[in-house]
GUGU-910778 format. One line per 3 residues: number of its first residue (from 1); for each residue x, y, z of N, C-alpha, C. Coordinates in pm, whole numbers, padded with zeros to 5 digits. Each point is the difference from the previous one (the first is absolute). Example, Ala and Ser with C-alpha at 12.3 -4.5 7.8 and 13.67 -1.06 7.14 Angstrom:
2
1) 01319:-00569:00780:-00089:00119:00000:00090:00120:00000  -00035:00105:-00072:00082:00119:00006:-00077:00109:00073
end
This chain:
338
1) 00821:03445:00895:00065:-00100:-00131:00003:00051:-00087  00096:-00078:-00053:00103:00003:-00153:-00090:-00059:-00094  -00023:00079:-00117:-00033:-00074:-00114:-00144:-00088:-00051
4) -00074:00007:-00095:-00144:-00059:00005:-00005:-00055:-00083  00124:-00081:-00022:-00095:-00164:-00073:00132:-00069:00055  -00016:-00103:-00061:00095:-00166:00070:00156:00027:-00108
7) 00071:-00073:00050:00180:00078:-00047:00053:-00162:00017  00025:-00030:-00069:00159:-00100:00047:00076:-00033:-00011  00109:-00058:00157:00092:00088:00050:00083:00039:-00141
10) 00055:00046:00047:00127:00077:-00094:00109:-00090:00045  00013:-00050:00089:00148:-00170:00021:-00063:-00108:00072  -00075:-00069:-00056:-00017:-00052:00047:00034:-00174:00088
13) 00152:00033:00036:00073:-00081:00054:00022:00051:00153  00035:00103:-00067:00047:00115:00133:-00113:00084:00065  -00179:00014:-00002:-00047:00052:00057:-00007:00043:00137
16) -00042:00199:-00056:00062:00102:00091:-00110:-00033:00077  00042:00035:00102:-00102:-00059:00180:-00059:00137:-00013  -00085:-00013:00094:-00080:00106:00085:-00121:00059:-00167
19) -00070:-00121:-00067:-00037:00108:-00184:-00111:-00030:00151  -00093:00118:-00149:-00067:00072:00051:-00173:-00092:00060  -00082:-00049:00048:-00125:-00088:-00005:-00095:00099:-00134
22) -00136:-00085:00035:-00080:00028:-00159:00018:00148:-00035  -00012:00031:-00099:-00031:00151:-00039:-00088:00073:00011  -00057:00125:00069:-00131:00057:00063:-00089:-00103:-00155
25) -00131:-00023:00100:-00055:-00077:-00082:-00039:-00127:00027  00080:-00030:00027:00139:-00169:-00038:-00051:-00035:-00092  00056:-00144:00003:00020:-00088:-00125:-00034:-00138:-00002
28) -00136:-00033:-00136:00024:-00143:-00040:00016:-00093:00020  00017:-00129:00001:00069:-00098:-00092:-00085:-00071:-00030  -00005:-00115:-00138:-00119:-00054:-00065:00104:-00104:-00047
31) -00040:-00177:00073:00083:-00064:-00086:-00103:-00132:00018  00064:-00110:-00093:-00098:-00154:00044:00005:-00070:00055  00057:-00136:-00016:-00060:-00079:00038:00131:-00092:-00036
34) 00132:-00086:00052:00056:-00040:-00071:-00008:-00179:-00006  00004:-00087:-00093:-00021:-00139:00002:00170:-00022:-00049  -00019:-00100:00091:00182:-00067:-00021:-00054:-00228:-00063
37) 00019:-00025:-00076:00008:-00142:-00067:00072:-00062:00011  00109:00035:00112:00105:-00097:00079:00149:-00013:-00045  00104:00025:00114:00104:-00026:-00025:00097:-00070:-00089
40) 00135:00014:-00053:00079:-00070:-00078:00046:-00068:00043  00014:00048:00132:00204:-00070:00086:-00062:-00026:00141  -00078:-00098:00099:00023:00052:00138:00126:-00082:00047
43) 00066:00081:00110:00052:-00131:00053:00197:-00055:-00067  -00021:00094:-00122:00103:-00015:-00077:00147:00009:00074  00043:-00124:-00036:00167:00015:00067:00086:00007:-00058
46) -00007:00067:-00165:00028:00142:-00127:-00024:00006:-00080  00046:00056:-00060:-00102:00149:-00057:-00073:00125:00040  -00126:00043:-00074:-00030:00075:00058:-00162:-00051:00050
49) -00014:00097:00215:-00153:-00083:00033:-00097:00088:-00089  -00093:-00119:00035:-00147:00081:-00006:-00053:00071:-00116  -00042:00146:-00031:00016:-00050:-00167:-00147:-00012:00037
52) -00073:-00014:-00137:-00089:-00016:-00013:-00113:00086:-00129  -00119:00015:-00050:-00084:00010:-00075:-00154:00117:00098  -00086:00080:-00029:-00103:00088:00055:-00007:00082:-00115
55) -00116:00035:00033:-00085:00139:-00046:-00070:00119:00085  00028:00078:-00081:-00117:00139:00122:-00136:-00008:-00048  -00058:00010:00088:-00169:-00016:-00047:-00063:00099:00048
58) -00106:00098:-00050:-00064:00061:00027:-00084:00068:00145  -00050:-00134:-00005:-00117:-00040:00113:00027:-00192:00015  00037:00037:00197:-00045:00108:00074:00144:00094:00039
61) -00116:00184:-00096:00163:00040:00032:00001:00081:00149  00087:00046:00015:00014:00089:00142:00080:00157:00010  -00114:00119:00085:-00020:00133:-00009:00088:00009:00088
64) 00131:00103:00003:00051:00054:00067:00009:00173:00010  -00108:00070:00082:-00024:00158:00032:00158:-00025:00160  00089:00142:-00031:00068:00008:00100:-00025:00162:00052
67) -00063:00087:00080:00008:00177:00062:00063:00020:00061  00051:00119:00073:00062:00054:00041:-00141:00007:00171  00048:-00029:00070:-00154:00038:00120:00016:00015:00120
70) -00047:00103:00078:-00031:00041:00073:00044:-00141:00174  -00013:-00119:-00014:00023:-00074:00052:-00010:-00161:-00113  00085:-00078:00049:00019:-00137:-00064:-00115:-00059:-00031
73) -00008:-00082:-00079:-00204:-00072:-00005:00076:-00163:-00150  -00103:-00020:00054:00045:-00126:-00076:-00177:-00103:-00031  -00050:00031:-00148:-00101:-00036:-00029:-00020:-00088:-00137
76) 00013:-00101:00023:-00034:-00161:-00063:-00047:-00175:00024  -00007:-00039:00008:00010:-00151:00023:00053:00007:00129  -00048:-00055:00077:00103:-00011:00186:00051:-00094:-00034
79) 00050:-00083:-00079:00046:-00130:00050:00187:00038:-00133  -00008:00106:-00074:00087:00042:-00045:00080:00126:00088  -00069:00078:00092:00078:00068:00040:00160:-00014:00064
82) -00050:-00094:00076:00180:-00014:00047:00135:00011:-00121  -00076:-00086:-00102:00106:00027:-00118:00035:00130:-00031  -00136:00098:-00019:00050:00141:-00026:00111:00056:00164
85) -00028:-00015:00098:00079:00073:00078:00159:-00096:-00023  -00043:-00080:-00077:00111:-00127:00068:00112:00114:-00152  -00107:00006:-00066:00092:00102:-00142:00090:00175:00108
88) -00142:00042:00019:00098:00110:00005:00069:00057:00111  -00001:-00175:00054:00136:-00007:00145:00106:-00022:-00077  00067:-00130:-00111:00035:00003:-00090:00077:00174:-00063
91) -00030:00063:-00050:00014:00167:-00061:00051:00043:00051  -00038:00018:00166:-00017:00088:00098:00172:-00075:00098  00013:-00107:-00057:00140:-00089:00053:00114:00085:-00098
94) -00026:-00038:-00112:00138:-00014:-00127:00006:00196:-00013  -00100:00131:00088:-00007:00125:00020:-00011:00065:-00138  -00084:-00049:-00053:-00048:00052:-00195:-00083:00080:00078
97) -00058:-00012:00053:-00145:00068:00047:00053:00085:00165  -00053:00078:00036:-00067:00097:00089:-00125:-00082:00104  00030:-00019:00057:-00092:-00076:00100:-00174:00164:-00003
100) 00077:00122:00024:-00135:00106:-00036:00031:00028:-00136  -00152:00023:-00062:-00101:00016:00065:-00043:-00114:-00037  -00148:-00010:00118:-00070:-00142:-00016:-00024:00011:-00132
103) -00034:-00110:-00029:-00133:-00048:-00110:-00141:-00088:00014  -00002:-00001:-00076:-00167:-00041:-00010:00033:-00142:-00115  -00064:-00073:00037:00011:-00100:-00123:-00156:-00071:00011
106) -00022:00013:-00183:-00147:-00079:00028:00077:-00097:-00150  -00032:-00152:00041:00002:-00065:-00038:-00140:-00145:-00076  00013:00026:-00115:-00132:-00078:-00072:00064:-00129:-00091
109) -00065:-00051:00012:00012:-00192:-00091:-00035:-00089:00003  00003:-00052:-00084:-00104:-00109:-00003:00087:-00161:00070  00119:00006:00028:00079:-00060:00021:-00023:-00053:00157
112) 00112:-00138:-00043:00044:-00074:00171:00065:-00089:00037  00079:00050:00101:00083:-00067:00006:00067:-00143:00042  00085:-00073:-00076:00000:-00156:00001:-00121:-00044:-00072
115) 00012:00080:-00183:-00096:-00029:-00046:00067:-00052:-00149  00073:00082:-00028:00113:-00087:-00128:00043:00106:-00026  -00004:00181:00014:-00054:00074:-00060:00113:00079:-00020
118) 00129:-00020:00120:00076:00125:00004:00005:00086:00103  -00149:-00024:00057:-00045:00112:00098:00044:00191:00055  00152:-00114:00037:00098:00007:00131:00108:00105:-00086
121) 00064:-00023:-00054:00047:00045:-00079:-00076:00115:-00099  -00088:-00096:-00076:-00081:00250:-00089:-00043:00072:00159  -00102:-00109:00100:00086:00162:00046:00097:00031:00074
124) 00107:-00024:00057:00109:00048:00064:00040:00086:-00108  00013:-00056:-00217:00048:00121:-00048:-00106:00050:-00010  -00107:00056:00005:-00154:00135:-00036:00054:00079:00099
127) 00000:-00101:00176:00029:00105:00046:00139:00103:00022  00160:-00075:-00034:00042:00081:00018:-00017:00089:-00136  -00043:-00055:-00096:00043:00131:-00103:-00100:00045:-00040
130) -00116:-00004:00061:-00118:00191:00060:00144:00030:00145  -00017:-00017:00044:00118:00070:00139:00099:00042:-00085  00032:-00029:-00005:00199:00080:-00067:-00088:00036:-00150
133) -00118:00050:-00063:00004:-00009:-00084:00067:00033:-00095  00003:-00150:-00053:00129:-00069:-00117:-00090:-00081:-00052  00046:00019:-00224:-00074:-00083:-00062:-00006:-00169:00058
136) -00064:-00063:-00051:00036:-00152:-00018:00115:-00092:-00044  00046:00098:-00106:00144:-00031:-00009:00150:00012:00047  -00104:00031:00109:00154:00005:00155:-00099:-00138:00067
139) -00041:-00124:-00081:-00007:-00155:00029:00056:00008:00123  00151:-00043:-00069:00127:-00080:00066:00048:00089:00097  00010:00138:00014:00040:-00021:00143:-00075:00090:00099
142) -00156:-00003:-00083:-00101:-00022:00142:-00049:-00097:00073  00066:-00098:-00122:-00012:-00194:00092:00124:00023:00038  00145:00017:00017:00097:00006:00056:-00060:00018:00185
145) -00058:00161:-00042:-00049:00111:00141:-00106:-00084:00064  -00113:-00058:-00052:-00041:-00080:00072:-00004:-00142:-00043  00121:-00061:00021:00020:-00133:00002:-00075:-00102:-00066
148) -00046:00051:-00110:-00064:-00127:-00106:00091:-00061:-00080  -00051:-00050:-00037:00078:-00088:-00141:00112:-00113:00105  -00004:-00007:00088:00082:-00155:00060:00031:-00143:-00151
151) -00164:-00007:00015:00053:-00158:-00078:-00093:00067:-00148  -00065:-00021:-00022:-00019:00081:-00138:00008:00201:-00077  00018:-00045:-00043:00014:00160:-00043:-00119:00031:-00104
154) -00110:-00102:-00051:-00087:-00016:-00073:-00096:00190:-00015  -00006:00033:00180:-00081:-00010:00038:00015:00204:-00029  00170:00023:00078:00050:00109:-00066:00017:00085:-00129
157) -00016:-00131:-00104:00041:00078:-00115:-00146:00026:-00037  -00061:-00058:00011:-00164:-00020:00015:-00063:00184:-00030  00026:-00021:00164:-00039:00147:00057:00052:00141:-00075
160) 00160:-00041:-00065:00107:00101:-00101:-00106:00023:-00135  -00015:-00137:-00045:-00009:-00011:-00151:-00152:-00095:-00037  -00050:-00086:00042:-00141:-00032:-00023:00029:-00112:-00105
163) -00087:-00091:-00005:00012:-00073:-00125:00065:-00103:00026  00070:-00141:-00119:-00002:-00137:00072:00142:00016:-00059  00084:-00057:00193:00124:00045:00040:00084:-00181:00044
166) 00123:00051:-00066:00054:-00121:-00014:00152:00032:00155  00025:-00068:00069:00043:-00007:00132:00139:-00067:-00099  00142:00067:00072:00045:-00158:-00067:00096:-00028:00244
169) -00026:00028:-00019:-00012:-00036:00161:00197:00098:00014  00051:-00104:00146:00067:00137:00019:00145:-00073:00075  00076:00034:-00037:00129:-00138:00106:00051:00033:00078
172) -00073:00144:00034:00081:00043:00166:-00133:-00040:00161  00018:-00015:00064:-00113:-00026:00077:-00111:00169:00020  00091:00070:00010:-00044:00117:-00022:-00003:00095:-00150
175) -00083:00113:00021:-00025:00063:-00099:-00105:-00043:-00082  -00066:00043:-00137:-00126:-00022:-00032:00047:-00132:-00180  -00043:-00032:-00025:00009:-00121:-00076:-00025:00099:-00139
178) 00081:-00055:-00050:00013:00030:-00239:-00109:00053:-00036  -00103:00028:-00060:-00068:00061:-00121:00079:00007:-00112  -00015:-00182:-00042:-00004:00028:-00158:-00074:-00019:-00095
181) -00126:00016:00019:-00084:00048:-00104:-00166:00009:00069  -00017:00111:-00069:-00122:00127:00007:-00089:-00002:-00111  -00131:-00072:-00030:-00058:-00004:-00115:-00159:00017:00080
184) -00053:00104:-00177:-00174:00069:00010:-00041:-00161:00010  -00095:-00015:00121:-00104:-00133:-00012:-00159:00088:-00074  -00018:-00123:-00088:-00124:-00022:-00084:-00123:00094:00032
187) -00046:00150:00011:-00076:-00034:00148:-00186:-00021:-00073  00032:-00053:-00129:-00143:-00151:-00099:-00028:-00038:00115  00112:-00066:00063:-00030:-00099:00068:00019:-00001:00171
190) -00085:-00039:00022:-00132:00049:00201:00060:-00135:00013  00034:00069:00159:00077:-00081:00075:-00163:-00011:00098  00037:-00167:00081:-00118:00008:00070:00047:-00050:00119
193) 00014:00031:00111:00025:-00013:00096:-00065:-00111:00093  00049:-00106:00100:-00158:-00032:00066:00090:-00021:00131  -00030:00144:00098:00080:-00026:00168:-00088:-00026:00090
196) 00033:-00203:00081:-00064:-00060:00014:-00011:00085:00149  -00125:-00064:00071:00051:00028:00140:00063:-00143:00120  -00018:-00094:-00063:00039:-00137:00116:00072:00042:-00003
199) 00174:00016:-00030:00200:-00007:00013:-00001:00164:-00065  00056:00067:00149:00097:00118:-00035:00130:-00055:-00094  00053:00077:-00030:00193:-00028:-00018:00085:00055:00131
202) 00080:-00079:-00028:00196:-00005:00038:00050:00215:00042  00002:-00047:00116:00081:00130:00092:00045:00034:00060  00066:00068:00019:00153:00020:00052:00037:-00048:00103
205) -00004:-00112:00065:00091:-00101:00135:-00001:-00150:-00086  -00132:00015:-00087:-00077:-00119:00021:00072:00008:-00165  -00051:00093:-00103:00162:-00012:-00133:00080:-00010:00015
208) 00089:00039:00088:00174:00004:00011:00056:-00150:00021  -00107:-00014:00098:00000:-00242:00032:-00015:-00002:-00099  -00091:-00017:-00102:-00088:-00070:-00123:00150:00009:-00067
211) 00016:00087:-00030:00142:00010:-00093:00112:-00089:00059  00013:00021:00130:00180:-00100:00092:-00094:-00101:-00075  -00128:-00084:00070:00048:-00087:-00070:-00022:-00120:-00152
214) -00038:00092:-00086:00003:-00011:-00154:00120:-00053:-00049  -00017:-00150:00004:00136:-00018:-00154:00095:00136:-00065  00083:00017:-00076:-00002:00074:-00043:-00046:-00077:-00219
217) -00019:00059:-00046:-00069:00018:-00152:00094:-00047:-00072  -00062:-00184:-00019:00098:-00052:-00078:00086:00089:-00176  00148:00007:00019:-00008:00071:-00099:-00044:-00027:-00188
220) -00061:-00190:-00032:-00086:00039:-00123:-00164:00035:-00014  -00049:-00009:00157:-00130:00087:00008:-00008:00174:00006  00125:00033:00035:00019:00198:-00032:00066:00022:-00143
223) 00098:-00093:-00070:00039:-00056:-00127:-00176:00089:-00094  -00086:-00180:00025:-00164:00022:-00011:-00082:00110:-00021  00023:00043:00107:-00072:00155:00028:00048:00096:-00070
226) 00134:00034:-00029:00049:00122:-00072:-00040:-00032:-00165  00039:-00124:-00025:-00057:-00036:-00139:-00177:00080:00018  -00068:-00055:00077:-00159:00001:-00051:00026:00220:00073
229) 00077:00033:00038:00019:00186:00004:00018:00024:-00143  00099:-00106:-00053:00110:00141:-00083:-00093:-00054:-00205  00001:-00135:00065:-00069:-00051:-00146:-00141:00023:-00031
232) 00000:-00044:00138:-00300:00028:00005:-00045:00118:00014  00057:-00007:00117:-00088:00101:00009:-00001:00188:00038  00183:00033:-00012:-00034:00135:-00052:00009:00008:-00193
235) 00011:-00127:-00072:-00040:-00010:-00170:-00153:-00001:00026  -00040:-00074:00034:-00138:00049:00011:-00085:00087:00035  00075:00071:00133:-00086:00100:00016:00049:00184:-00091
238) 00127:-00081:-00025:00052:00105:-00106:-00097:00035:-00166  -00011:-00095:-00045:-00120:-00096:-00110:-00167:00014:00000  -00019:00033:00151:-00159:-00029:00024:-00037:-00122:-00035
241) 00118:-00126:00044:-00101:-00118:-00039:-00003:-00085:00092  -00135:-00011:00050:-00035:-00008:00134:-00029:-00156:00031  00012:-00115:-00119:-00010:-00164:00008:00150:00035:00046
244) 00134:-00023:-00071:00085:00024:00035:00017:00026:00198  -00044:00131:-00045:00025:00050:00161:-00092:-00055:00141  -00109:-00037:-00039:-00052:-00098:00092:00043:-00161:-00003
247) 00075:-00045:-00139:00056:-00116:00112:00132:-00033:00074  00062:00104:-00070:00142:00099:00073:-00016:00038:00169  -00118:00066:00059:-00034:00020:00127:-00020:-00126:00057
250) -00037:-00043:-00052:-00087:-00197:00072:00096:-00037:00019  00119:-00001:-00133:00156:-00107:00057:-00005:00040:00141  00063:00138:-00008:00094:00093:00058:-00069:-00004:00216
253) -00146:00063:-00065:-00092:-00063:00139:-00001:-00123:00074  00055:-00134:-00101:-00068:-00111:00093:00157:-00060:-00005  00128:00038:-00013:00128:00002:00019:00036:00053:00126
256) -00026:00101:00011:-00003:00106:00178:-00097:-00069:00083  -00060:-00026:-00041:-00092:-00047:00079:00063:-00174:00021  00050:-00054:-00002:-00024:-00107:00004:00127:-00041:00080
259) 00129:00174:00012:00027:-00024:00114:00050:00052:00101  -00190:00053:00072:-00016:00084:00063:-00113:-00103:00089  -00040:-00122:-00104:-00041:-00087:00068:-00078:-00039:00091
262) 00114:-00079:00101:-00012:-00094:00110:-00079:00142:00167  00074:00192:-00131:-00032:00115:00130:-00163:00002:-00032  -00004:-00029:-00116:-00121:00020:-00015:-00155:-00077:-00051
265) 00068:-00123:00113:-00102:-00105:-00057:-00094:-00060:-00140  00097:00127:-00091:00009:-00082:-00161:00073:00155:-00071  -00058:-00018:-00152:00061:00125:-00097:-00084:00116:00054
268) -00099:-00028:00049:-00087:00128:00031:-00003:00024:00154  -00002:00121:00061:-00034:-00034:00136:-00097:00007:00053  -00117:00033:-00081:-00118:00061:00096:-00092:-00225:-00061
271) -00069:-00006:00042:-00107:-00091:-00061:-00114:00065:-00090  -00047:00056:00035:-00101:00076:-00086:00073:00104:-00141  00113:-00028:00007:00076:00036:-00065:00043:-00102:-00102
274) -00021:-00098:00045:00092:-00155:-00075:-00220:00036:-00108  -00053:-00037:00123:-00125:-00049:-00105:-00048:00137:-00110  00054:00126:00037:-00002:00068:-00179:00030:-00022:-00008
277) 00203:-00021:-00006:00068:-00058:-00123:-00056:-00113:-00077  -00047:-00082:00042:-00044:-00146:-00023:-00108:00071:-00129  -00104:00102:00025:-00077:00055:-00033:-00008:00060:-00068
280) 00094:00017:-00051:00018:00096:-00080:00085:-00056:-00135  00157:-00121:00025:-00030:-00117:-00045:-00072:-00010:-00150  -00107:-00039:00120:-00135:-00107:-00056:-00095:00106:-00140
283) 00080:00130:00050:-00111:00093:-00145:00127:00063:-00089  00156:-00129:00002:00045:00043:-00060:00154:00169:00016  -00051:00036:00095:00096:00106:00090:00098:-00084:00054
286) 00131:00054:-00063:00072:-00086:00077:00137:00114:00046  -00062:00147:-00046:00112:00069:00073:-00013:00090:00096  00067:-00141:00064:-00048:00010:00181:00078:-00012:00123
289) 00091:00134:00053:00070:-00023:00114:-00035:00094:00134  00075:-00129:00060:00044:00073:00192:00097:00128:-00049  -00087:00122:00066:00050:00107:00051:00091:00025:00203
292) 00113:-00022:-00030:00108:00025:00091:00005:-00212:00090  -00091:00081:00147:-00013:-00084:00074:-00154:-00111:-00023  -00073:00086:-00102:-00171:00003:-00024:-00060:00039:00159
295) -00134:00007:00063:-00023:-00112:-00101:-00084:00022:-00133  00035:00163:-00077:-00052:00060:-00112:00017:-00093:-00060  -00109:-00006:-00095:00094:-00069:-00115:-00048:00143:-00172
298) 00039:-00044:-00124:-00032:00091:-00129:-00008:-00049:-00071  -00071:00010:-00092:-00029:-00054:-00121:-00049:00127:-00155  00108:-00027:-00063:00024:00043:-00143:-00077:-00057:-00064
301) -00138:00151:-00052:-00129:-00076:-00099:00075:00062:-00092  -00034:-00033:-00167:00026:00061:-00111:-00133:00128:-00028  -00095:00007:00004:-00113:00095:-00038:-00095:-00025:00093
304) -00072:00129:00039:-00101:00050:00088:-00101:-00104:-00030  00000:-00053:-00058:-00156:-00080:-00075:00103:-00098:00090  00054:-00089:00075:00063:-00119:00039:00010:00003:00154
307) -00009:00199:00075:-00024:00017:00090:-00160:00018:00016  -00096:00022:-00040:-00134:00014:-00014:-00045:-00187:00027  00042:-00076:-00125:-00070:-00155:00073:00140:-00044:00105
310) 00054:00032:00061:00020:-00062:00093:-00014:00004:00106  -00015:00115:00073:-00117:00099:00055:-00151:00001:00024  -00067:-00071:-00097:-00161:-00007:-00030:00050:-00168:00101
313) 00040:-00088:-00028:00019:-00123:00114:00105:-00051:00088  00061:00153:00047:00076:-00050:00120:00032:-00079:00128  00086:-00097:-00012:-00103:-00141:00120:00046:00045:00124
316) 00113:00100:00024:00010:00007:00159:-00074:00135:00096  -00026:00021:00102:-00088:00074:00041:00100:00061:00158  00109:-00059:00024:00102:00033:00155:00080:00104:-00062
319) -00015:00118:-00098:00176:00034:-00005:-00132:00115:-00085  00121:00063:-00085:00028:00128:-00031:00036:00012:-00125  -00108:00059:-00069:00065:-00029:-00169:00012:00194:-00071
322) 00082:00005:-00112:00010:00054:-00058:00023:00019:-00116  -00002:00086:-00068:00109:-00003:-00129:00014:00125:-00021  00159:-00053:-00051:00048:00106:-00039:00129:00073:-00120
325) 00069:00084:-00028:00055:00014:-00102:00169:00054:00018  00073:-00070:-00020:00173:00047:-00023:00033:00147:00055  00071:00010:00070:00001:00133:-00016:00158:00048:-00030
328) -00024:00101:-00139:00158:00011:-00014:00018:00139:-00006  00026:00018:00121:00087:00160:00015:00015:-00038:00152  00102:00124:00084:00072:-00035:00113:-00133:00036:00099
331) -00001:00020:00063:-00107:00083:00089:00025:00145:-00030  -00123:00082:00040:-00035:00150:-00046:00031:00051:00136  00057:00111:00011:00040:00098:00114:-00007:00161:-00057
334) -00109:00034:00068:-00037:00094:-00047:-00043:00105:00138  -00062:00105:-00010:00006:00088:00079:-00198:-00053:00049  -00039:-00030:00135:-00122:-00013:-00015:-00037:00126:00054
337) -00170:-00035:-00050:-00057:00063:-00055:-00074:00081:00160  -00082:00056:-00073:-00006:00077:00195:-00148:00042:-00008
end
């Protein structure tokens, strides 16, 4: 094996074939979860398509260890094994990695598929970065190799940089959406995640069918969403203005949810998420929005005291409750511990 540290591609657009699998001792990749609060334009007849806003958070995190081994093996959640094999297959088909030596992959995560965390993208990029031994800054190329970022680019750019991200969408059907803004998100604002057990998010063919049936986002709605991003959310984040951020996120989430309500049964997909959102609103917590197809909703809070007050009287039990923070850096790629 060559090299002892992760190295970036020397020429990302024309990656050398048959790059080595992990260096001696193996590679570890640590990333977070992606929250996506909705696209700027769906099914637009003209102009840029998709786009949107999102945030990388520390938890639920994802760790991939890749080590050379005598025989290939996978250790991790069974429901993610097929995704790992799919990623390895794509890398071999692209001729950027040899089929030998075999790789032992160990995956540790608190994420689950189809909950709104962008797990498929974070997993594919993490596996590819670990196997190829390259830095997270090469996420765009890794996304191309693994087939991620077909609609939203938030997860790919988030893997590279972390933080609060604005995806400007794309003009063509292929390629990756343009990253038009990225800022650090206030880490003193806790983020409460409610992950209901009652309703899974959409994925695969069901998701593709859903996008095919959606009417195009009216230009006036896209304009309002863009204004909320540029004149509401971004300045509020930069200035650490919680009240302005809260109002802008609530309005953004409501406007996006209205576009999807016929497919979701409401602005929010999960019945228990609707219950929680109403309960939070009654306690003056309005910075609440669904991530992707849900069912997870995120509530951004102003301080630790507000978290403690809410947790002491939480109204629902049929789900999972997490408190996390923003992840203002890209995925960490390093040698795996001995």
